[in-house]
C-alpha positions as CSV (number, residue, x, y, z in Angstrom):
1,M,0.0,0.0,0.0
2,P,1.4,3.5,-0.8
3,K,2.5,5.6,2.1
4,F,0.8,8.7,0.7
5,E,-2.6,9.6,-0.9
6,Q,-2.9,12.3,-3.5
7,V,-5.8,14.6,-4.3
8,F,-6.1,17.1,-7.1
9,E,-8.2,20.2,-6.4
10,N,-8.2,23.6,-8.2
11,G,-5.0,22.8,-10.0
12,I,-3.1,21.9,-6.9
13,K,-1.9,18.4,-5.9
14,F,-2.3,17.7,-2.2
15,V,-0.3,14.9,-0.6
16,F,-1.6,13.2,2.5
17,K,0.5,10.8,4.6
18,R,-1.0,7.5,5.6
19,D,-0.8,6.5,9.3
20,E,2.2,4.4,10.2
21,I,0.2,2.3,12.7
22,D,-2.8,1.8,10.5
23,P,-1.9,2.4,6.8
24,N,-5.5,2.1,5.8
25,L,-6.2,5.5,7.4
26,L,-4.8,8.9,6.7
27,H,-2.6,10.3,9.4
28,I,-4.9,13.3,9.9
29,Y,-7.9,10.9,10.4
30,A,-6.0,8.5,12.7
31,R,-4.7,11.4,14.9
32,H,-7.5,14.0,14.7
33,L,-10.5,12.4,13.1
34,T,-10.3,14.9,10.3
35,T,-10.7,14.3,6.6
36,K,-9.3,15.3,3.2
37,D,-12.4,17.5,2.8
38,D,-11.7,19.2,6.1
39,A,-8.1,20.0,5.0
40,L,-9.2,21.2,1.5
41,D,-12.0,23.4,2.9
42,T,-9.6,25.0,5.4
43,F,-6.9,25.5,2.7
44,F,-9.3,27.3,0.3
45,S,-11.4,29.2,2.9
46,S,-8.6,30.8,4.9
47,T,-5.4,32.8,4.5
48,P,-2.1,31.1,5.3
49,T,0.5,32.5,7.6
50,W,4.2,31.4,7.6
51,N,5.4,29.8,10.8
52,E,9.2,30.4,10.6
53,Q,10.0,28.3,13.7
54,F,8.4,25.2,12.2
55,E,8.9,26.1,8.5
56,R,5.3,25.5,7.5
57,Y,2.2,27.4,6.6
58,E,-0.7,27.5,9.0
59,N,-4.3,28.2,8.0
60,Y,-7.2,28.6,10.5
61,S,-10.9,28.6,9.8
62,D,-13.6,28.9,12.3
63,T,-13.5,25.2,12.9
64,H,-10.2,23.8,11.8
65,G,-6.4,24.3,11.8
66,L,-4.2,23.2,8.9
67,Y,-0.4,22.8,8.8
68,W,1.2,22.4,5.3
69,F,4.2,23.2,3.2
70,W,5.1,23.3,-0.5
71,I,6.8,20.2,-1.8
72,N,7.1,21.9,-5.2
73,Q,5.6,25.4,-5.4
74,P,6.1,25.9,-9.2
75,N,4.3,22.6,-9.8
76,K,1.7,23.4,-7.1
77,I,2.3,20.3,-4.9
78,V,1.4,20.7,-1.2
79,M,2.2,18.3,1.7
80,V,-0.5,18.3,4.3
81,V,1.2,18.0,7.7
82,S,-1.8,18.1,10.0
83,C,-5.5,19.0,10.1
84,F,-7.3,19.3,13.4
85,R,-10.5,20.7,14.9
86,L,-10.3,23.9,16.9
């Protein structure tokens, strides 16, 4: 089974890591019970800020937080680090 799952949305490829303990689940679901849709909704509905200490972008909606970074910005490939409920 692949260690990552990819989703294409609005011309951007989003990469989600599978959980190491249960590879049938995405890491964000296994740890925070959040989904790909939660992550995508948060990404597209909020403005990112750069966290220099952790070298990642952070988006916050009214309901969720999202941590992510560009794997390849020119090719629009995003790695989702975490998505969680606020």
